ZAMARGU-4260 file (C-alpha; in steps of 0.2 Angstrom, whole numbers, plus 5000, padded with zeros to 4 digits):
<rodrens>
0) 5791/5120/5327 | 5771/5122/5326 | 5770/5140/5329 | 5780/5155/5320 | 5783/5170/5329
5) 5776/5186/5320 | 5784/5204/5323 | 5772/5218/5316 | 5776/5236/5320 | 5761/5246/5319
10) 5769/5263/5321 | 5786/5272/5323 | 5794/5267/5307 | 5793/5281/5292 | 5789/5292/5306
15) 5792/5301/5324 | 5781/5294/5335 | 5765/5282/5337 | 5777/5268/5341 | 5769/5252/5344
20) 5776/5233/5340 | 5764/5217/5341 | 5773/5201/5345 | 5763/5185/5341 | 5765/5167/5344
25) 5751/5154/5342 | 5736/5163/5350 | 5747/5173/5362 | 5751/5193/5359 | 5761/5204/5369
30) 5761/5223/5364 | 5779/5234/5365 | 5771/5254/5368 | 5756/5261/5361 | 5760/5279/5355
35) 5752/5294/5346 | 5762/5306/5335 | 5760/5325/5333 | 5751/5329/5316 | 5762/5337/5302
40) 5759/5354/5294 | 5746/5348/5282 | 5736/5338/5293 | 5723/5352/5295 | 5713/5353/5313
45) 5721/5336/5318 | 5725/5333/5337 | 5733/5317/5335 | 5738/5302/5324 | 5738/5284/5332
50) 5742/5267/5327 | 5728/5258/5315 | 5722/5244/5327 | 5711/5236/5314 | 5724/5220/5313
55) 5720/5219/5332 | 5703/5220/5333 | 5699/5202/5330 | 5713/5195/5342 | 5710/5207/5357
60) 5707/5190/5368 | 5725/5184/5364 | 5734/5200/5372 | 5743/5195/5387 | 5750/5212/5390
65) 5755/5230/5385 | 5773/5232/5390 | 5779/5252/5391 | 5798/5256/5388 | 5794/5274/5396
70) 5782/5285/5398 | 5784/5299/5383 | 5768/5302/5371 | 5775/5295/5357 | 5775/5277/5368
75) 5759/5280/5379 | 5748/5293/5371 | 5739/5280/5361 | 5733/5270/5376 | 5717/5277/5380
80) 5711/5275/5363 | 5716/5256/5364 | 5709/5254/5380 | 5692/5261/5373 | 5692/5243/5363
85) 5696/5231/5377 | 5703/5232/5395 | 5720/5226/5395 | 5735/5223/5407 | 5748/5236/5406
90) 5768/5234/5414 | 5778/5248/5416 | 5790/5256/5428 | 5785/5266/5442 | 5787/5283/5435
95) 5778/5277/5419 | 5764/5270/5427 | 5762/5286/5437 | 5761/5296/5420 | 5750/5283/5414
100) 5738/5284/5427 | 5736/5302/5426 | 5732/5301/5407 | 5720/5288/5411 | 5710/5298/5424
105) 5709/5313/5415 | 5702/5301/5400 | 5690/5292/5414 | 5698/5275/5407 | 5708/5271/5423
110) 5695/5255/5427 | 5700/5249/5408 | 5718/5245/5413 | 5726/5233/5425 | 5741/5242/5429
115) 5756/5232/5435 | 5775/5239/5440 | 5791/5232/5433 | 5807/5238/5436 | 5825/5235/5428
120) 5831/5218/5433 | 5814/5211/5432 | 5808/5195/5423 | 5790/5192/5416 | 5781/5179/5409
125) 5768/5181/5398 | 5764/5165/5387 | 5777/5160/5378 | 5787/5176/5382 | 5799/5179/5394
130) 5804/5198/5395 | 5819/5203/5403 | 5819/5222/5408 | 5836/5232/5406 | 5838/5250/5412
135) 5842/5262/5397 | 5846/5281/5398 | 5835/5292/5390 | 5827/5311/5393 | 5815/5304/5406
140) 5819/5291/5420 | 5813/5275/5421 | 5817/5268/5403 | 5817/5252/5399 | 5823/5240/5385
145) 5816/5224/5384 | 5827/5208/5382 | 5812/5195/5375 | 5815/5178/5376 | 5802/5167/5362
150) 5803/5150/5357 | 5810/5155/5339 | 5826/5165/5349 | 5829/5180/5358 | 5823/5196/5353
155) 5830/5215/5359 | 5818/5229/5358 | 5831/5245/5366 | 5816/5256/5367 | 5823/5274/5365
160) 5838/5274/5372 | 5856/5285/5374 | 5873/5280/5382 | 5872/5293/5394 | 5883/5285/5409
165) 5876/5291/5426 | 5862/5300/5418 | 5851/5313/5427 | 5838/5304/5439 | 5844/5288/5434
170) 5860/5276/5435 | 5863/5274/5419 | 5864/5259/5408 | 5874/5243/5414 | 5885/5239/5399
175) 5891/5223/5405 | 5874/5216/5407 | 5870/5222/5389 | 5887/5212/5382 | 5880/5197/5393
180) 5865/5195/5383 | 5874/5199/5368 | 5886/5181/5374 | 5870/5174/5376 | 5866/5178/5357
185) 5853/5188/5350 | 5844/5183/5334 | 5836/5202/5331 | 5838/5219/5338 | 5826/5232/5336
190) 5835/5249/5337 | 5830/5266/5340 | 5837/5278/5325 | 5831/5294/5329 | 5850/5301/5330
195) 5858/5291/5316 | 5861/5306/5307 | 5873/5314/5320 | 5892/5310/5321 | 5898/5307/5338
200) 5892/5301/5354 | 5875/5310/5360 | 5881/5325/5374 | 5877/5320/5392 | 5862/5329/5401
205) 5873/5339/5411 | 5880/5351/5399 | 5861/5358/5400 | 5862/5361/5418 | 5878/5370/5415
210) 5869/5382/5402 | 5853/5383/5413 | 5865/5390/5426 | 5871/5403/5416 | 5856/5408/5408
215) 5849/5409/5428 | 5862/5419/5433 | 5862/5432/5420 | 5844/5434/5417 | 5837/5452/5423
220) 5821/5445/5426 | 5808/5429/5426 | 5817/5413/5417 | 5802/5404/5408 | 5807/5385/5403
225) 5797/5376/5392 | 5798/5359/5390 | 5788/5342/5388 | 5777/5339/5403 | 5784/5322/5404
230) 5804/5328/5402 | 5805/5326/5422 | 5824/5326/5421 | 5822/5344/5414 | 5811/5349/5427
235) 5822/5343/5441 | 5837/5353/5432 | 5827/5368/5432 | 5823/5366/5452 | 5840/5363/5457
240) 5848/5378/5447 | 5833/5388/5454 | 5836/5384/5472 | 5855/5388/5469 | 5850/5404/5461
245) 5839/5409/5473 | 5822/5409/5463 | 5804/5401/5467 | 5797/5391/5455 | 5780/5392/5447
250) 5772/5377/5437 | 5759/5381/5423 | 5751/5372/5410 | 5738/5356/5417 | 5749/5342/5411
255) 5765/5350/5419 | 5756/5353/5434 | 5749/5334/5436 | 5766/5327/5431 | 5775/5336/5444
260) 5764/5333/5459 | 5763/5315/5452 | 5783/5315/5452 | 5785/5323/5468 | 5773/5310/5477
265) 5781/5296/5469 | 5799/5303/5475 | 5805/5304/5457 | 5807/5324/5459 | 5818/5332/5473
270) 5810/5349/5479 | 5816/5358/5492 | 5801/5365/5504 | 5794/5382/5501 | 5803/5381/5480
275) 5787/5378/5471 | 5774/5393/5471 | 5757/5394/5464 | 5754/5405/5448 | 5746/5417/5458
280) 5760/5421/5469 | 5772/5427/5455 | 5770/5446/5458 | 5774/5444/5478 | 5792/5442/5471
285) 5804/5453/5462 | 5805/5446/5443 | 5824/5440/5446 | 5818/5429/5461 | 5805/5419/5448
290) 5806/5405/5438 | 5791/5398/5427 | 5790/5377/5421 | 5778/5380/5406 | 5771/5367/5392
295) 5771/5372/5373 | 5788/5368/5367 | 5782/5360/5352 | 5770/5375/5348 | 5754/5367/5355
300) 5741/5382/5350 | 5733/5378/5368 | 5748/5376/5378 | 5755/5390/5390 | 5768/5395/5379
305) 5756/5398/5365 | 5744/5408/5376 | 5759/5420/5381 | 5766/5423/5364 | 5749/5429/5360
310) 5745/5437/5374 | 5730/5427/5377 | 5735/5420/5396 | 5724/5422/5407 | 5737/5425/5423
315) 5753/5427/5415 | 5760/5442/5401 | 5776/5442/5394 | 5786/5455/5399 | 5801/5466/5391
320) 5815/5458/5406 | 5809/5440/5403 | 5820/5426/5396 | 5811/5413/5388 | 5819/5396/5386
325) 5815/5382/5376 | 5822/5366/5380 | 5817/5352/5370 | 5822/5350/5351 | 5808/5354/5337
330) 5801/5338/5331 | 5799/5338/5314 | 5781/5344/5308 | 5782/5356/5322 | 5794/5368/5317
335) 5784/5382/5309 | 5773/5384/5324 | 5788/5385/5336 | 5798/5398/5323 | 5780/5408/5323
340) 5779/5408/5343 | 5798/5412/5344 | 5794/5428/5335 | 5779/5433/5342 | 5788/5431/5358
345) 5804/5442/5353 | 5792/5453/5347 | 5783/5454/5364 | 5799/5459/5373 | 5807/5444/5379
350) 5824/5436/5375 | 5821/5419/5368 | 5834/5406/5371 | 5833/5390/5360 | 5843/5375/5354
355) 5849/5386/5340 | 5858/5399/5351 | 5863/5389/5366 | 5866/5371/5372 | 5848/5370/5382
360) 5842/5354/5376 | 5852/5338/5372 | 5844/5321/5364 | 5838/5308/5372 | 5841/5297/5359
365) 5858/5288/5354 | 5871/5297/5339 | 5880/5286/5327 | 5893/5281/5341 | 5880/5277/5354
370) 5872/5264/5340 | 5887/5257/5334 | 5892/5252/5352 | 5875/5245/5355 | 5876/5234/5342
375) 5895/5228/5346 | 5887/5224/5363 | 5874/5214/5359 | 5882/5206/5342 | 5863/5203/5333
380) 5862/5191/5320 | 5848/5203/5311 | 5846/5220/5315 | 5830/5231/5313 | 5831/5249/5316
385) 5815/5257/5323 | 5808/5273/5330 | 5813/5286/5314 | 5809/5291/5298 | 5816/5283/5282
390) 5830/5294/5281 | 5833/5289/5298 | 5832/5270/5297 | 5842/5268/5282 | 5855/5277/5289
395) 5855/5266/5304 | 5856/5253/5292 | 5872/5259/5283 | 5881/5260/5301 | 5877/5243/5304
400) 5884/5238/5288 | 5900/5249/5293 | 5904/5239/5308 | 5901/5220/5300 | 5881/5218/5300
405) 5879/5210/5282 | 5868/5219/5272 | 5854/5205/5270 | 5852/5204/5290 | 5847/5223/5291
410) 5828/5226/5290 | 5823/5241/5285 | 5803/5240/5285 | 5788/5251/5285 | 5771/5251/5297
415) 5763/5235/5294 | 5777/5222/5289 | 5775/5207/5296 | 5792/5198/5300 | 5792/5180/5303
420) 5805/5171/5314 | 5808/5153/5312 | 5824/5141/5315 | 5835/5156/5316 | 5828/5164/5300
425) 5821/5182/5301 | 5810/5185/5284 | 5797/5197/5279 | 5781/5187/5274 | 5767/5200/5273
430) 5761/5217/5273 | 5746/5223/5285 | 5736/5237/5278 | 5738/5252/5287 | 5726/5268/5288
435) 5732/5284/5295 | 5720/5287/5310 | 5716/5305/5315 | 5710/5310/5332 | 5700/5325/5329
440) 5693/5332/5347 | 5684/5317/5352 | 5681/5310/5335 | 5692/5295/5331 | 5696/5288/5312
445) 5681/5297/5305 | 5692/5312/5297 | 5700/5303/5280 | 5710/5310/5267 | 5694/5319/5257
450) 5690/5328/5274 | 5708/5335/5277 | 5710/5340/5257 | 5694/5348/5260 | 5701/5360/5276
455) 5717/5362/5267 | 5706/5371/5251 | 5695/5380/5265 | 5710/5387/5273 | 5719/5391/5257
460) 5705/5399/5247 | 5688/5398/5256 | 5672/5393/5250 | 5656/5398/5241 | 5639/5394/5244
465) 5626/5397/5231 | 5608/5398/5238 | 5595/5392/5223 | 5578/5400/5228 | 5567/5387/5217
470) 5550/5377/5218 | 5550/5361/5229 | 5555/5352/5214 | 5569/5363/5208 | 5559/5370/5193
475) 5557/5391/5192 | 5574/5397/5200 | 5570/5414/5204 | 5585/5420/5212 | 5601/5415/5219
480) 5611/5420/5235 | 5628/5419/5237 | 5636/5417/5253 | 5655/5418/5256 | 5668/5416/5268
485) 5687/5417/5268 | 5687/5418/5248 | 5684/5440/5246 | 5676/5452/5257 | 5659/5454/5250
490) 5657/5474/5253 | 5672/5475/5244 | 5668/5463/5230 | 5650/5467/5226 | 5653/5467/5209
495) 5662/5450/5208 | 5647/5442/5218 | 5634/5450/5206 | 5643/5438/5192 | 5642/5424/5202
500) 5625/5426/5205 | 5623/5431/5186 | 5633/5414/5181 | 5622/5402/5192 | 5606/5410/5186
505) 5612/5407/5169 | 5617/5389/5172 | 5600/5384/5184 | 5590/5392/5169 | 5597/5380/5155
510) 5583/5367/5162 | 5568/5367/5168 | 5575/5359/5184 | 5589/5366/5191 | 5604/5352/5196
515) 5614/5359/5211 | 5629/5347/5205 | 5628/5357/5187 | 5627/5375/5195 | 5643/5370/5208
520) 5654/5364/5193 | 5649/5379/5183 | 5654/5390/5196 | 5670/5381/5201 | 5676/5384/5182
525) 5670/5403/5183 | 5679/5406/5199 | 5694/5398/5193 | 5695/5407/5177 | 5690/5424/5183
530) 5699/5424/5200 | 5713/5410/5198 | 5707/5405/5214 | 5699/5388/5219 | 5686/5390/5233
535) 5676/5375/5239 | 5661/5379/5231 | 5642/5370/5236 | 5626/5374/5229 | 5610/5370/5237
540) 5592/5372/5232 | 5579/5383/5245 | 5560/5384/5243
</rodrens>
């Protein structure tokens, strides 16, 4: 075989999010997913984390297409940043395409993508790759897994999955079709690992609707349900329950409004006439006749729920008889922000219900028995756990060993690992260097570890600036001004500020020409000794 198949995960191994995998054979590349990740607690001011596209930059003309398994942000959120580098064909199911169109229109990049619609059961040929799409259950409709036939063998990529037979807004997985793929021979199974720590099977979605029914029936006032804007199956459940409980539904949050409108237009949401109302019309109805769908279930500071929690929303405010439901799971790294919002809502008088109190959310990811059954159906020669932190990937590997997959055929890898597939053998042959790429507003990739360390210092101890008044060449320092933010309150710390001035003058006067770096180092030592703190210290010379 002249060419070898390479499989290179650029994200999703070791973290929840930024899922993206490269399949490369000769001069042909397909990409599966292109996701973003929520920032972790120590990523000060960062909006998103996206995969490192460096490996692809000199190969953009080899990319035959981007295939999306479903419409969640951790599988589609980095698409706008990839499309800024190249115009590419994108293949997805109808609903995923609608969600992507909304995203790309907002970014002004719709003309950079050739959007193609596929569905479960279709076969797509891209160069040497033949991709068969099969339906999977997840927490969003229209999810698919991929059976990728290559000259080196069949690779199965599950996408995000659970074995929820008769799933909401979907027919659920066809287990017999999966078993037929297994009989055909699966060389490598790349399987979702997120639920590998949970025993049993993942509960069905109907449990959430039963819980919502009880909450709506007993709520004395408005019910505000916060979830992901793309979690349309949950939106449908809220609408269905609201109709049965004779409540109108208002949708709030830009992404939620756009997605609901798109899903209605495409026929993915069943909404009886006169059910949806504008948020401005809420006060025309009795509180116990209203439900509100809102964004912000992950603690996003500019989303609806956070604005309600702080009293900063322009149209709505929390009332004492409101019931707030957080119908989502806390993504690792978001716990602190979510708990803070829960406390703020409670302090404003709301009754807050979340997954630790009642089953208002079930995972979209298969638990241990789902994962074992999937392995038994596919009977892969090799297993590669994907989509999870290290603990999830390793636990998935241990589960596979329990049902007979040899340990040396379980590939627990990291982002950037280069898998080579040749003559029915799969092995790691290289490692592609991966940088953490941060998105901060409109800035992409220019924020690195040094900037984050500075932000951490600023958040923890503030900053102190010493402005030396001197001649143009730095000689004859006559005075020093101290400027501080986040360190001490100047009016109440005049004595300390004066001592900082005197220390700066002393050090500057030790030589004929003031050296800002020397003054800065001296002040850093002085402040740590005097206060036990380490603010960011800067020193500048002004004529």
